[in-house]
C-alpha positions as CSV (number, residue, x, y, z in Angstrom):
1,M,9.8,-5.7,-12.4
2,P,6.1,-6.4,-11.7
3,I,3.4,-3.8,-12.1
4,T,2.8,-2.1,-8.8
5,D,-0.2,-0.4,-7.3
6,T,1.5,3.0,-8.0
7,D,1.9,1.9,-11.6
8,R,-1.7,0.9,-11.8
9,T,-2.7,4.4,-10.7
10,F,-0.8,6.0,-13.6
11,L,-2.0,3.2,-16.0
12,T,-5.6,3.9,-15.0
13,R,-5.0,7.6,-15.9
14,A,-3.6,6.6,-19.3
15,V,-6.8,4.4,-19.9
16,D,-8.9,7.4,-18.7
17,L,-7.2,9.5,-21.4
18,A,-7.9,6.8,-24.0
19,E,-11.6,7.0,-23.0
20,Q,-11.4,10.8,-23.4
21,A,-10.0,10.3,-26.9
22,L,-12.8,8.0,-27.8
23,K,-15.4,10.4,-26.5
24,A,-13.8,13.1,-28.6
25,G,-14.2,11.0,-31.7
26,D,-10.7,9.6,-31.8
27,E,-9.0,6.3,-31.4
28,P,-8.8,5.2,-27.7
29,F,-5.1,5.6,-26.8
30,G,-3.7,7.7,-23.9
31,S,-0.3,8.1,-22.2
32,V,1.3,9.7,-19.2
33,L,5.0,10.7,-18.6
34,V,6.0,10.5,-15.0
35,S,9.3,11.7,-13.4
36,A,11.5,9.5,-11.2
37,T,9.9,11.3,-8.2
38,G,6.3,10.5,-9.3
39,E,5.4,13.8,-10.8
40,T,3.2,13.8,-13.9
41,L,5.1,15.7,-16.4
42,F,3.0,15.4,-19.6
43,E,-0.1,13.5,-20.6
44,D,-2.0,13.3,-23.8
45,H,-4.3,11.1,-25.9
46,N,-4.6,10.3,-29.6
47,H,-5.3,13.1,-32.1
48,V,-5.4,11.1,-35.3
49,A,-9.1,11.8,-36.2
50,G,-8.0,14.8,-38.3
51,G,-6.0,12.5,-40.7
52,D,-2.5,12.9,-39.3
53,H,-1.8,9.4,-38.0
54,T,1.5,10.5,-36.4
55,Q,-0.5,12.3,-33.6
56,H,0.0,9.5,-31.0
57,P,0.4,10.5,-27.3
58,E,3.6,8.4,-27.0
59,F,5.1,10.3,-29.9
60,A,4.0,13.6,-28.3
61,I,5.6,12.5,-25.0
62,A,8.9,11.7,-26.8
63,R,9.0,15.2,-28.4
64,W,8.0,17.0,-25.2
65,A,10.7,15.1,-23.2
66,A,13.4,15.9,-25.8
67,A,12.5,19.6,-25.5
68,H,12.1,19.8,-21.7
69,L,14.2,17.1,-20.0
70,T,17.9,16.4,-19.7
71,P,19.0,13.0,-21.0
72,Y,19.3,11.8,-17.3
73,E,15.7,12.9,-16.5
74,R,14.4,11.2,-19.6
75,A,16.2,7.9,-18.8
76,E,14.7,8.0,-15.2
77,A,11.2,8.8,-16.3
78,T,8.4,6.2,-16.9
79,V,5.8,6.2,-19.7
80,Y,2.5,4.8,-18.8
81,T,0.3,4.0,-21.8
82,S,-3.1,2.4,-22.5
83,G,-1.5,0.3,-25.3
84,E,2.0,-0.9,-26.1
85,H,3.8,1.6,-28.4
86,C,3.4,1.2,-32.1
87,T,6.6,0.9,-34.2
88,M,6.8,4.7,-34.8
89,C,6.4,5.6,-31.1
90,A,8.8,2.9,-29.9
91,A,11.4,4.3,-32.2
92,A,10.8,7.8,-30.9
93,H,11.0,6.5,-27.3
94,G,14.4,4.8,-28.1
95,W,15.9,7.8,-29.9
96,V,14.9,10.2,-27.1
97,G,16.2,7.8,-24.4
98,L,13.1,7.6,-22.3
99,G,13.1,5.1,-19.4
100,R,10.7,2.4,-18.5
101,I,7.4,1.8,-20.4
102,V,4.4,0.3,-18.6
103,Y,1.4,-0.6,-20.7
104,A,-2.1,-1.7,-20.0
105,S,-2.6,-3.8,-23.2
106,S,-0.1,-5.3,-25.6
107,S,0.3,-4.8,-29.3
108,E,-0.4,-8.5,-29.7
109,Q,-3.7,-8.1,-27.8
110,L,-4.7,-5.1,-29.9
111,G,-4.0,-6.8,-33.2
112,E,-6.2,-9.8,-32.1
113,W,-9.0,-7.5,-30.9
114,L,-9.1,-5.4,-34.0
115,T,-9.1,-8.5,-36.2
116,D,-12.0,-10.0,-34.1
117,L,-13.8,-6.6,-34.3
118,G,-13.5,-6.4,-38.1
119,F,-11.0,-3.6,-38.4
120,P,-8.6,-3.6,-41.4
121,P,-5.0,-4.4,-40.7
122,A,-2.7,-1.6,-39.6
123,P,-0.5,0.0,-42.3
124,V,2.7,-0.8,-40.4
125,A,3.8,-4.0,-38.6
126,T,2.6,-4.5,-35.1
127,L,5.7,-5.4,-33.2
128,P,6.7,-5.6,-29.5
129,I,8.6,-2.5,-28.3
130,T,11.7,-4.6,-27.5
131,T,11.9,-5.6,-31.2
132,I,12.4,-1.9,-32.0
133,V,14.2,-0.9,-28.8
134,P,16.0,-4.1,-27.6
135,Q,17.3,-2.5,-24.4
136,A,13.9,-1.0,-23.4
137,H,12.6,-1.8,-19.9
138,V,9.0,-2.8,-20.5
139,D,6.2,-4.1,-18.2
140,G,2.7,-5.1,-19.2
141,P,0.1,-5.9,-19.9
142,D,-2.1,-5.5,-16.9
143,P,-5.0,-8.0,-17.2
144,D,-7.7,-5.9,-15.6
145,L,-6.9,-2.7,-17.4
146,A,-6.4,-4.6,-20.7
147,R,-10.1,-5.7,-20.4
148,R,-11.1,-2.1,-20.1
149,V,-9.0,-1.1,-23.1
150,R,-10.6,-3.9,-25.2
151,E,-14.0,-2.5,-24.2
152,L,-13.0,0.9,-25.5
153,H,-12.0,-0.6,-28.8
154,E,-15.3,-2.4,-29.0
155,R,-17.0,1.0,-28.8
156,R,-14.9,2.4,-31.7
157,P,-16.8,3.1,-34.9
158,R,-16.1,0.5,-37.6
159,P,-14.5,1.7,-40.9
């Protein structure tokens, strides 16, 4: 299914959250969980600056959804995120049974950008969501928002 104007509204919010994370001294990632009826249920951004690199917004969404939604509601929900899920977050998404994922930028793009910008390689493999969750319904990237996400990563402090 192509990314719609409604999707772009929620994706833009996810990118706004990523920018908030960057302004707070964190890595620029943000995500929004939306119900089947279009209600924002949960949103967050990265909180890894303190050293706990499991504090990704997609992981927080999976945990929140498991605690607050029925399996049916989880399957009908959509996760909008500034960047395609990492391996850890994709697995959490799959285990919890969340529905569609729409991302502004892909893992492949992120890997290329970070290499170009001189960041060290990630400690875990950068894989497409569907390699981790083969049945996942995934849409992205969005070219315009991906450019904005790259600009956020360009502003990240170098290690």
